[in-house]
C-alpha positions as CSV (number, residue, x, y, z in Angstrom):
1,M,185.1,-57.9,223.7
2,S,185.2,-61.1,220.9
3,K,184.4,-63.5,223.7
4,K,181.2,-60.7,225.5
5,V,179.6,-61.2,221.7
6,Y,180.3,-64.8,221.2
7,I,178.7,-65.4,224.9
8,S,175.7,-62.9,223.7
9,S,175.2,-64.8,220.3
10,I,174.7,-68.3,221.9
11,L,172.7,-67.0,224.6
12,I,170.6,-64.7,221.9
13,G,170.4,-68.2,220.1
14,V,169.1,-69.9,223.3
15,V,167.1,-67.4,224.1
16,S,165.0,-68.0,220.7
17,T,164.4,-71.5,221.8
18,L,163.6,-70.8,224.8
19,L,160.7,-68.8,223.0
20,G,159.3,-71.4,220.9
21,Y,159.1,-74.0,223.8
22,G,157.1,-71.0,225.7
23,V,154.9,-70.6,222.7
24,Y,154.2,-75.0,222.9
25,A,154.2,-74.8,226.2
26,L,151.4,-72.9,226.6
27,T,149.7,-73.3,223.2
28,G,150.8,-77.0,222.0
29,K,152.8,-76.4,219.2
30,G,156.2,-73.8,218.7
31,S,156.6,-71.1,217.1
32,L,159.7,-68.8,215.5
33,W,159.9,-64.9,216.6
34,G,160.2,-62.4,214.3
35,I,159.7,-58.3,214.1
36,T,158.4,-56.1,211.7
37,G,155.3,-57.6,211.9
38,G,155.1,-55.8,215.6
39,E,156.1,-52.6,214.3
40,S,153.6,-52.5,211.5
41,K,151.1,-52.7,213.3
42,L,152.4,-49.7,215.9
43,G,152.8,-47.2,213.0
44,G,149.6,-48.0,212.2
45,H,147.9,-47.4,215.3
46,L,149.3,-44.2,214.7
47,Y,147.3,-43.5,211.4
48,R,144.3,-44.5,213.0
49,L,144.6,-42.4,216.2
50,L,145.0,-39.4,213.2
51,G,142.0,-40.5,212.2
52,L,142.6,-42.2,209.0
53,P,141.0,-45.7,208.2
54,V,144.1,-48.0,207.9
55,E,142.4,-50.7,209.2
56,Q,140.6,-50.8,205.8
57,T,143.2,-51.7,203.7
58,A,144.3,-55.3,202.7
59,Y,147.7,-55.5,204.9
60,Y,146.1,-54.5,208.0
61,Q,142.7,-57.0,207.3
62,Q,145.8,-59.4,207.1
63,F,147.7,-58.3,210.3
64,K,144.9,-56.3,212.2
65,L,145.2,-53.6,214.4
66,V,145.1,-54.8,218.6
67,N,146.3,-53.5,222.0
68,P,149.7,-53.9,221.6
69,F,149.8,-55.2,225.2
70,N,147.7,-58.1,223.8
71,D,149.4,-58.8,221.2
72,P,152.9,-60.7,221.4
73,A,154.2,-59.4,217.7
74,Q,153.7,-55.5,219.5
75,A,155.1,-56.8,223.0
76,I,158.5,-58.2,221.6
77,V,159.1,-54.9,219.5
78,I,158.6,-52.4,222.9
79,A,160.7,-54.6,225.0
80,I,163.9,-55.2,222.9
81,L,163.8,-50.8,222.9
82,A,163.1,-51.2,226.4
83,G,166.1,-54.5,227.3
84,G,168.1,-52.3,225.1
85,A,167.8,-48.8,227.2
86,I,167.9,-50.8,230.6
87,S,171.6,-52.4,229.8
88,S,172.6,-48.7,228.7
89,L,171.4,-47.3,232.0
90,L,172.9,-50.2,234.6
91,S,176.0,-49.8,232.5
92,G,176.6,-46.3,232.5
93,R,176.6,-46.1,229.0
94,F,173.0,-44.4,228.2
95,L,174.6,-41.4,226.3
96,V,172.3,-39.1,224.1
97,R,174.0,-38.9,220.7
98,H,174.5,-39.3,217.0
99,I,172.9,-36.4,216.7
100,P,172.5,-36.1,213.0
101,N,173.3,-32.7,210.6
102,K,170.5,-32.4,207.3
103,W,172.9,-35.0,205.4
104,L,172.6,-37.6,208.3
105,A,169.3,-37.5,208.8
106,L,168.3,-37.3,205.3
107,Q,170.5,-40.7,205.3
108,A,168.6,-41.8,208.9
109,V,164.8,-41.5,206.7
110,L,165.7,-42.8,203.3
111,G,168.0,-45.5,205.8
112,G,164.8,-46.1,208.0
113,F,161.4,-46.2,205.2
114,L,163.5,-48.4,202.8
115,L,164.0,-51.0,205.8
116,G,160.5,-50.9,206.7
117,Y,158.7,-51.4,203.2
118,G,161.6,-53.8,202.4
119,S,160.9,-55.6,205.1
120,R,157.0,-55.9,204.4
121,L,157.1,-56.1,201.8
122,A,159.0,-59.8,201.9
123,L,156.8,-59.9,205.3
124,G,160.0,-60.2,207.2
125,C,163.4,-58.5,208.0
126,N,166.7,-59.8,209.3
127,I,164.9,-61.7,212.3
128,G,161.7,-63.0,210.1
129,N,163.1,-63.7,207.4
130,F,166.0,-64.3,207.6
131,L,167.3,-65.9,211.6
132,S,164.1,-67.5,212.1
133,A,163.7,-68.2,208.1
134,W,166.7,-70.4,207.8
135,T,166.3,-71.8,211.3
136,A,163.3,-73.0,209.9
137,A,164.8,-74.6,206.7
138,G,162.8,-72.1,204.1
139,I,163.6,-71.2,200.8
140,N,162.6,-68.0,201.3
141,A,165.6,-67.9,203.9
142,I,168.1,-68.7,200.4
143,T,165.9,-66.1,198.2
144,F,165.7,-63.3,201.0
145,T,169.4,-63.4,201.6
146,A,170.8,-63.4,198.4
147,A,168.6,-60.2,197.1
148,L,169.2,-58.1,200.5
149,L,172.6,-58.9,199.7
150,V,172.6,-57.7,196.3
151,G,170.5,-54.4,198.1
152,V,173.6,-53.8,200.8
153,F,176.4,-53.7,197.4
154,I,174.1,-51.2,196.1
155,G,173.4,-49.6,199.2
156,L,177.2,-49.1,200.1
157,K,178.2,-47.8,197.0
158,A,175.1,-45.2,197.2
159,T,176.3,-44.6,200.6
160,E,179.9,-44.0,199.6
161,R,179.0,-41.6,196.2
162,F,176.2,-39.6,197.9
163,F,176.5,-39.7,201.7
164,I,179.7,-40.9,203.5
165,Y,181.6,-37.6,203.7
166,R,178.4,-35.3,204.1
167,A,176.4,-37.6,206.9
168,L,178.0,-37.2,210.4
169,P,177.0,-36.8,213.8
170,K,177.1,-33.5,216.0
171,K,179.7,-33.5,218.4
172,R,177.3,-32.3,221.4
173,S,175.9,-35.7,223.1
174,F,174.8,-36.1,227.3
175,L,175.4,-38.3,229.2
176,P,173.5,-38.7,232.4
177,P,175.3,-38.4,235.7
178,P,176.4,-42.8,236.2
179,K,174.3,-42.7,239.6
180,L,170.6,-41.1,237.9
181,Q,171.1,-44.1,234.9
182,R,171.3,-47.1,237.8
183,V,168.6,-45.8,239.6
184,A,166.5,-45.7,236.5
185,G,167.9,-48.8,234.6
186,L,166.3,-50.3,238.4
187,V,163.1,-48.5,238.4
188,L,162.7,-49.3,234.3
189,A,163.5,-53.0,235.0
190,A,161.8,-53.4,238.0
191,L,159.0,-52.0,236.1
192,T,159.1,-54.6,233.1
193,V,159.4,-57.5,235.4
194,I,156.4,-56.2,237.3
195,A,154.3,-56.1,234.0
196,I,154.9,-59.7,233.4
197,P,151.9,-60.9,234.9
198,L,149.9,-58.7,234.3
199,L,149.6,-59.5,231.2
200,P,148.3,-62.6,228.9
201,P,150.4,-65.7,229.4
202,I,151.5,-65.6,225.6
203,V,152.2,-61.7,225.4
204,A,154.3,-62.3,229.1
205,L,156.7,-64.7,227.5
206,F,157.7,-62.5,223.8
207,W,157.8,-59.5,226.3
208,A,160.2,-61.3,228.6
209,A,162.1,-62.9,225.8
210,G,162.0,-59.4,224.2
211,I,163.5,-57.7,227.3
212,A,166.4,-60.2,226.9
213,F,167.3,-59.8,223.4
214,G,167.0,-55.7,224.1
215,V,170.1,-56.4,227.3
216,L,172.1,-59.2,224.9
217,G,171.9,-56.7,222.1
218,G,172.9,-53.8,224.1
219,V,175.9,-56.0,225.9
220,S,177.4,-57.0,223.2
221,G,176.3,-54.6,219.6
222,I,175.4,-58.0,217.7
223,C,174.0,-56.3,214.1
224,F,173.4,-58.5,211.6
225,G,173.6,-55.5,209.2
226,T,177.2,-55.1,210.4
227,C,177.2,-58.9,208.7
228,Y,175.8,-59.0,205.8
229,R,178.5,-55.8,204.8
230,D,181.0,-57.5,206.1
231,L,179.9,-60.0,203.8
232,I,180.3,-57.6,200.9
233,S,182.7,-55.9,201.0
234,R,186.4,-56.4,203.0
235,T,187.2,-52.6,203.2
236,Y,185.4,-52.5,206.5
237,A,185.1,-56.3,207.2
238,S,186.4,-57.5,210.4
239,G,184.7,-60.7,210.1
240,L,183.5,-60.6,214.4
241,M,179.7,-59.5,213.1
242,V,179.7,-62.9,210.2
243,R,180.5,-65.1,213.2
244,A,178.4,-64.0,215.7
245,V,175.7,-64.2,213.5
246,G,176.7,-67.6,212.7
247,L,176.5,-68.4,216.3
248,V,173.1,-67.0,216.4
249,L,171.9,-68.8,213.5
250,L,173.1,-72.7,215.0
251,T,172.7,-72.7,218.1
252,F,168.8,-71.3,217.3
253,A,168.8,-73.8,214.5
254,T,170.6,-76.8,216.6
255,G,168.0,-76.1,219.8
256,V,164.5,-76.5,217.2
257,M,166.0,-79.6,215.7
258,L,166.0,-81.2,218.6
259,L,163.3,-79.9,220.4
260,Q,161.6,-81.2,217.1
261,Q,163.8,-84.7,217.6
262,L,161.6,-84.8,221.3
263,G,158.0,-84.7,220.0
264,I,157.3,-81.0,220.4
265,P,155.5,-79.7,217.2
266,F,156.6,-76.3,215.6
267,S,154.7,-74.4,213.6
268,F,156.8,-72.0,210.6
269,N,154.0,-70.1,209.1
270,N,154.5,-67.1,210.9
271,V,158.4,-67.0,209.1
272,I,157.2,-69.1,205.8
273,P,155.2,-66.2,204.2
274,P,152.8,-67.3,201.7
275,I,154.0,-65.1,199.0
276,S,156.3,-65.8,195.9
277,Q,160.2,-65.7,195.9
278,L,159.4,-63.2,193.5
279,Q,158.0,-61.2,196.2
280,I,160.8,-62.0,198.7
281,A,163.5,-61.3,196.3
282,L,162.1,-57.6,195.6
283,G,161.1,-56.8,199.0
284,G,165.1,-57.9,200.2
285,I,166.5,-55.8,198.3
286,I,165.0,-52.6,199.0
287,F,165.5,-54.0,202.6
288,G,169.4,-54.1,202.3
289,L,169.7,-50.5,200.0
290,G,168.4,-50.3,203.8
291,I,170.4,-51.5,205.8
292,S,173.4,-49.8,203.8
293,L,171.8,-46.4,204.3
294,A,170.8,-46.6,207.6
295,G,174.2,-48.3,208.9
296,S,172.2,-50.7,210.6
297,C,169.6,-53.9,210.6
298,I,166.0,-54.4,212.5
299,F,166.9,-55.5,215.9
300,S,170.2,-53.4,216.2
301,T,168.2,-49.9,215.3
302,E,165.6,-51.2,218.2
303,W,168.3,-51.8,221.4
304,R,170.2,-48.9,219.7
305,A,168.0,-46.4,219.9
306,G,166.7,-47.9,223.9
307,G,170.7,-46.6,224.5
308,G,170.1,-43.3,224.2
309,S,170.9,-42.5,219.8
310,I,168.8,-40.1,218.2
311,Y,170.2,-41.3,214.9
312,S,168.6,-44.3,215.6
313,M,165.3,-43.3,216.6
314,I,165.1,-41.0,213.7
315,V,165.6,-44.6,211.3
316,L,163.2,-46.3,213.8
317,A,160.5,-43.6,213.8
318,S,161.4,-44.4,210.3
319,T,160.5,-47.7,209.4
320,I,158.0,-47.8,212.1
321,F,155.6,-44.4,210.7
322,L,157.0,-44.1,207.4
323,G,157.9,-47.2,205.2
324,M,155.4,-49.8,206.7
325,P,152.4,-47.8,206.1
326,A,153.5,-46.5,202.7
327,L,154.0,-50.5,202.1
328,A,150.3,-50.7,203.6
329,L,149.1,-48.5,201.2
330,H,150.5,-50.4,197.9
331,Y,150.8,-54.1,199.4
332,E,147.0,-55.0,197.5
333,W,149.4,-53.4,194.2
334,W,151.8,-55.8,194.6
335,L,150.0,-58.7,195.8
336,A,148.0,-58.7,192.2
337,S,150.8,-57.8,190.4
338,I,153.7,-59.9,191.2
339,P,153.4,-63.0,189.5
340,K,153.3,-66.4,191.8
341,V,156.4,-67.7,191.0
342,L,157.3,-71.2,193.9
343,P,155.5,-70.2,196.8
344,S,157.4,-70.5,200.4
345,F,158.1,-73.7,201.9
346,S,160.3,-75.0,204.8
347,L,162.5,-78.6,203.8
348,Y,161.3,-79.8,207.4
349,A,157.8,-80.5,205.7
350,I,159.5,-83.0,203.0
351,N,162.6,-84.2,204.9
352,P,162.6,-83.3,208.9
353,S,166.2,-85.3,208.5
354,L,167.9,-83.2,206.0
355,A,166.4,-80.3,206.5
356,Y,168.6,-79.4,209.3
357,L,171.5,-79.5,207.4
358,L,170.5,-76.2,205.5
359,P,170.6,-74.1,208.5
360,L,173.5,-76.3,209.4
361,T,175.7,-75.7,206.5
362,F,174.6,-71.5,206.1
363,A,175.7,-71.3,209.8
364,S,179.0,-72.6,209.4
365,A,180.2,-71.0,206.3
366,L,179.4,-67.7,207.9
367,I,181.3,-68.3,210.9
368,A,184.2,-70.2,208.4
369,Y,184.1,-66.7,206.7
370,G,184.0,-64.7,209.5
371,F,187.7,-66.0,210.5
372,L,188.6,-66.0,207.3
373,V,188.0,-61.5,206.6
374,D,190.1,-61.5,210.4
375,A,193.5,-60.7,209.9
376,S,194.0,-61.2,213.8
377,A,191.6,-64.9,213.7
378,R,193.4,-66.2,210.9
379,Q,196.8,-65.1,212.4
380,T,195.9,-66.7,215.7
381,I,195.0,-70.2,213.7
382,T,198.0,-70.1,211.8
383,K,200.4,-70.0,214.9
384,L,197.9,-72.7,216.6
385,P,199.6,-75.2,215.4
386,L,203.3,-73.9,216.9
387,I,201.7,-73.1,219.9
388,L,200.0,-76.5,220.7
389,R,203.6,-77.7,219.5
390,A,205.5,-75.7,222.1
391,K,203.4,-76.5,225.1
392,Q,204.3,-80.5,224.4
């Protein structure tokens, strides 16, 4: 299992780097990816269909509602869902499961709402404000990470106090026949491939990357939320997801740094939000609360929903259709109320040669800590000199 997770982590970093290079090939400047901007637009479409003038809000004036299949940000969200489904179906693991009781349903709705509200208040989630922001050596990555860990800690305490013994999945589940799963997986995979030449080039690029991310997430079980939980509490920690996230970041940041050294320009504007660190911190705390209550991050919620988890589907629906639109209604008020203290910037804009040290140091620390909290890994490292001596 660990080997599969490590390989998938590196591949997610590689695909992220190739996505950035692909954007450069199409537009002349590379960029990094995110998820929740696209999710919030999908939520806005629903309320517009219901006749509400959401496009008149300050939020949707900034993040305009366009056709999802003409917008890379929305296309990658749909593609991750499809990739998660393809992975589960082709492996015969698609299972309609995690049907919640009333307490678990409440936990899913609350967790999803906070994930949506916090991520859009901070203008980024565990991808845009964490993975991509660390890769871009943005100071918002430091602020967001510190704040979300505070939120995760508070959320864990709340979950243990109110939900842990009440919020339970029902025992019912449904496993489609393996042959039917494989056929459905092949059909879905074929449809996603057929769609690529029908999409605008930049959208097709994000679509293909999203499929890859969803498949890799489904194969490996990578979850940023589990990484954050392990950083906060050793009670549940195995360290595996901490090492996995560290590997994703190390691969991605190294790839982007090397591309820049080769003369390929990158724009980090989409992952360095033009808002104050206070707003990012507040959004990060709310987002961290959501992670603990939901038990997953934005990324893993999507591929799990694609794999048949009813609980994850509820979390995702609450994120997109409740939390994010609610923030959109309050967005202008937040902008006017929060002091503009220390806007975000990238260290690459100051000293490109030293900027890479920020993600390199953080990724290395994650990997080291992941081994520190893993008892089996510590034992292996301790015994390694004896093993090497015995082979001599």
